[in-house]
Backbone as JSON, one array per atom type, in Angstrom:
{
  "sequence": "MTNMTTRARSTQFNVADAKARFSELVRRAMAGEEVVIARDNTPVLKLVRLDRGRAPRTPGSARGRVRVADDFDATPDDFRDYE",
  "N": [[53.61, -243.17, 3.4], [50.57, -242.68, 4.73], [47.38, -244.09, 3.62], [44.55, -242.72, 4.3], [41.28, -243.32, 4.58], [38.02, -242.46, 5.3], [35.2, -243.7, 6.46], [32.02, -244.22, 7.74], [33.12, -244.97, 10.55], [35.34, -245.96, 9.66], [38.6, -246.8, 8.93], [41.33, -246.95, 6.69], [44.41, -248.44, 5.86], [47.4, -248.81, 4.3], [49.63, -251.68, 3.69], [52.32, -251.72, 4.45], [52.1, -249.6, 6.36], [50.41, -250.31, 8.18], [51.71, -252.51, 9.06], [53.76, -251.27, 10.4], [52.16, -249.63, 12.47], [50.75, -251.45, 14.07], [50.31, -252.41, 16.92], [48.74, -249.89, 17.51], [46.8, -249.78, 15.8], [45.56, -252.18, 16.55], [44.8, -251.49, 19.17], [42.74, -249.09, 18.22], [40.71, -250.85, 16.96], [39.99, -252.41, 19.1], [38.64, -250.25, 20.43], [36.48, -250.15, 19.08], [36.64, -249.21, 16.25], [36.49, -249.63, 12.8], [39.03, -251.17, 11.13], [40.51, -250.99, 8.02], [42.58, -252.86, 5.95], [44.85, -252.32, 3.25], [46.01, -253.1, 0.02], [47.95, -251.93, -2.46], [46.38, -249.65, -2.47], [43.65, -251.12, -2.43], [41.26, -252.35, -0.74], [41.71, -255.13, 1.44], [41.31, -256.68, 3.85], [39.95, -256.72, 6.81], [40.04, -255.26, 10.33], [38.77, -256.06, 13.04], [36.98, -255.73, 16.48], [36.52, -258.68, 18.23], [33.38, -259.79, 18.99], [32.18, -260.81, 21.63], [29.94, -261.84, 22.33], [26.88, -263.33, 23.78], [26.27, -263.24, 27.43], [28.17, -265.09, 29.71], [27.26, -268.61, 30.15], [24.54, -269.67, 32.63], [24.4, -272.06, 34.83], [21.72, -274.28, 35.18], [20.16, -272.69, 33.87], [18.0, -273.62, 32.15], [16.16, -275.03, 33.45], [13.04, -276.36, 34.22], [12.44, -276.01, 31.34], [12.82, -278.03, 29.78], [12.09, -281.16, 28.94], [12.55, -284.58, 29.83], [11.75, -287.62, 28.52], [10.11, -290.32, 30.12], [10.66, -292.92, 29.32], [13.23, -292.82, 28.57], [16.03, -293.9, 28.65], [15.29, -296.21, 27.84], [15.28, -299.22, 25.48], [14.53, -299.06, 22.21], [11.84, -301.0, 20.78], [12.2, -301.89, 18.05], [15.11, -302.51, 18.16], [15.55, -304.51, 19.87], [16.84, -306.84, 18.96], [19.48, -306.33, 19.01], [20.36, -306.22, 21.41]],
  "CA": [[52.69, -242.24, 3.53], [49.33, -243.56, 5.21], [46.33, -243.82, 2.9], [43.34, -242.97, 5.17], [39.89, -243.01, 4.09], [37.28, -242.49, 6.66], [33.81, -244.38, 5.92], [31.58, -244.76, 8.83], [33.94, -245.26, 11.44], [36.43, -247.12, 9.26], [39.91, -246.24, 8.41], [42.23, -247.44, 5.7], [45.78, -248.02, 5.91], [48.27, -249.81, 3.28], [49.99, -252.85, 4.44], [53.18, -251.48, 5.32], [51.82, -248.64, 7.36], [49.5, -251.11, 9.16], [52.52, -253.26, 9.77], [54.62, -250.39, 11.51], [51.21, -249.15, 13.27], [50.05, -252.58, 14.5], [49.62, -251.81, 17.93], [47.83, -248.46, 17.45], [45.27, -250.32, 14.97], [44.56, -253.03, 17.71], [43.78, -250.59, 19.98], [41.75, -248.72, 17.36], [39.66, -251.85, 16.87], [39.5, -252.66, 20.46], [37.61, -249.09, 20.65], [35.17, -250.34, 18.17], [36.54, -248.66, 15.09], [36.79, -250.79, 11.65], [40.51, -250.78, 10.59], [40.93, -251.71, 6.79], [44.09, -253.1, 5.52], [44.76, -252.33, 1.8], [47.32, -253.53, -0.66], [47.86, -251.09, -3.72], [44.9, -249.01, -2.45], [42.63, -251.88, -2.63], [40.86, -253.11, 0.5], [42.05, -256.55, 1.3], [40.95, -257.24, 4.85], [39.4, -255.62, 7.9], [40.76, -255.7, 11.71], [37.78, -255.57, 14.29], [37.07, -256.4, 17.65], [35.51, -259.98, 18.11], [32.08, -259.62, 19.55], [32.17, -261.85, 22.64], [28.36, -262.5, 22.26], [26.07, -263.54, 25.01], [26.77, -263.45, 28.73], [28.43, -266.37, 30.37], [25.97, -269.49, 30.47], [24.4, -269.96, 33.84], [24.05, -273.48, 35.0], [20.41, -274.4, 35.66], [19.14, -271.6, 33.19], [17.04, -274.28, 31.24], [15.28, -275.71, 34.62], [11.63, -276.25, 33.46], [12.17, -275.53, 29.92], [13.44, -279.46, 29.18], [11.48, -282.58, 29.63], [13.04, -285.95, 29.39], [10.54, -288.81, 28.61], [10.16, -291.46, 31.15], [11.31, -294.16, 28.81], [14.36, -292.14, 27.87], [16.93, -294.8, 28.56], [14.69, -297.56, 27.43], [15.64, -299.46, 24.25], [13.43, -299.03, 21.27], [11.39, -302.22, 20.35], [12.93, -302.56, 17.08], [16.53, -302.58, 18.71], [15.8, -305.33, 20.78], [17.6, -307.94, 18.61], [20.8, -306.09, 19.15], [20.75, -306.34, 23.22]],
  "C": [[51.64, -243.07, 3.67], [48.15, -242.84, 4.07], [45.05, -244.01, 3.71], [41.8, -242.75, 4.5], [38.67, -243.38, 5.42], [35.79, -242.71, 6.07], [32.95, -244.84, 7.06], [32.2, -245.46, 9.84], [35.05, -246.17, 10.98], [37.34, -246.23, 8.8], [40.81, -247.28, 7.85], [43.68, -247.19, 5.71], [46.41, -249.33, 5.04], [49.12, -250.83, 4.23], [51.36, -252.47, 5.27], [53.15, -250.36, 6.43], [51.31, -249.31, 8.33], [50.75, -252.2, 9.84], [53.43, -252.53, 10.83], [53.67, -249.63, 12.55], [50.31, -250.16, 13.99], [49.26, -252.27, 15.78], [48.57, -250.64, 18.03], [46.56, -249.25, 16.83], [44.84, -251.28, 15.76], [43.89, -252.31, 18.29], [42.64, -249.8, 19.54], [40.44, -249.81, 17.22], [39.15, -252.27, 18.01], [38.25, -251.67, 20.74], [36.47, -249.28, 19.99], [35.48, -249.88, 16.68], [36.98, -249.77, 14.06], [37.97, -250.33, 11.24], [40.5, -251.5, 9.31], [42.16, -251.93, 6.33], [43.91, -253.08, 3.97], [46.02, -252.64, 1.26], [47.04, -252.7, -2.25], [46.3, -250.18, -3.75], [43.65, -249.74, -2.53], [42.31, -252.72, -1.36], [40.83, -254.5, 0.48], [41.37, -257.46, 2.73], [40.72, -256.25, 6.09], [40.02, -256.47, 9.33], [39.44, -254.95, 12.54], [37.87, -256.32, 15.55], [36.23, -257.59, 17.6], [34.39, -259.34, 19.2], [31.95, -261.08, 20.41], [30.93, -262.88, 22.85], [27.79, -262.43, 23.39], [26.83, -263.56, 26.3], [27.15, -264.82, 28.99], [26.9, -267.37, 30.67], [25.88, -269.58, 32.04], [23.78, -271.32, 34.06], [22.67, -273.67, 35.45], [19.47, -273.52, 34.71], [18.06, -272.28, 32.4], [16.28, -274.96, 32.26], [13.79, -275.42, 34.11], [11.42, -276.14, 32.25], [12.25, -277.2, 29.41], [12.51, -280.33, 29.71], [11.89, -283.71, 28.93], [11.92, -287.14, 29.77], [11.05, -289.72, 29.49], [10.81, -292.55, 30.6], [12.59, -293.8, 28.26], [15.43, -293.18, 27.44], [16.64, -296.13, 28.0], [15.24, -298.05, 25.98], [14.49, -299.5, 23.26], [12.97, -300.58, 20.81], [12.41, -302.78, 19.28], [14.52, -302.63, 17.5], [16.74, -303.8, 19.63], [16.75, -306.65, 20.48], [19.18, -307.71, 18.83], [21.44, -306.03, 20.81], [21.65, -307.51, 23.36]]
}
């Protein structure tokens, strides 16, 4: 028997039901639903879609924002003994 509790787009399944319906639960999570897996009716984990975050980085997007000092690759005076 499935123990389903709806809380703000969250659905709870016991472990045995989650195992039997895993593909369905993955589809639901991919659709944005929070799927809670419970053991003995106690929530133990959530199955949620990963947020891919920001758009892919565009090469050159920091152009004009970064300044490299003229002496960037010069050896500091206190390291002269190590050259």
